[in-house]
N, C-alpha and C positions, 0 to 999 in steps of 0.2 A: 511545478511545485519545487520549492526549495526548503531544505531541512537543516536545522541546526541540531545541537545536542538535545534540546528539549521541546522543539516545536516544528511544525510544518506550516508553511504559508503558501497558498490558502489551506486551511484544514478541511474545507468542504469544497468539492468540485461538483459543478452542475453539468448534467448531460441529458440526452434524450434516449428513450428506449430504442434499441436497435443500433445505437452508435457503437463504434469500436474506439476505445481509449488506449493510447500508447503512453505508458508512463516510463520515464527514464529515471532510474534511481542510482545515485552515486553514494557509496558508503565512504565517507571521508574519515572515518575512525580507523583505528588500528586493530579492531576486533570484528569478527564475522557477525553479521546480523541476519535475522530471519525476516522474510517478507511474506505476509499471508493476506489473501483477498477472499472475502466471504460474500456470497450473494444475499439478497434480502431475506431468505429463509435461514440464513446462518450456515449454509453449506460452503465448505472450502472449495473455491473454484481455481485457485492458483496458489502456489507456494514455492518460494525460492530461498536459497541461502546466498547471501551477498557477501563475498569475501572482503577482507580489509582492503581499503583503497580501490575497490572494484566498482565498475559502472555497468549496469544492465538495463535492457529495455524489456518491458512487460506489456503484452497486448491483452486487453480485457474486453471481451464481447459483452455488452450490456443488454442482454436479452429480455430482462424483466424490469418493470418499474419498481422503485423502492430505494432503500438505502443499502449500499454495498459498504462493508467495513474494509478498511485498508489498515493493516496492523504491522508494526515493526517492533522487534525486540532483539535483545542481545542474549545469547546463551549464558546461563548462570546468573542472570540479572532479572529475575521475574518481576521486579517492581519497575523496570525500565520500559514497559510497553507503551508505545505511542499509537493512539487510535485516531484515524481520520475517516472521512466519509466521502463516498461518491454518490450523490443524489441523482436518481434517474427518474425523469417524468415521462 
């Protein structure tokens, strides 16, 4: 995945139930960002703060079929939420 200020490509990732996905996230901005991953039932399964100019790796176990939400936002900018999906079959 590659992210700019306003979009991520691809915005939907396909995977299979039981897969483990490793996502590398690099915050190229000068502000901290929040990263949140929710399972198909909407439960938060992972949450990280990514510092300015920081790169992290996140491991996600895809135990259930369905759409997992991958959300990023910047503190104090509630309108700047970016949503993407991990679709698991």
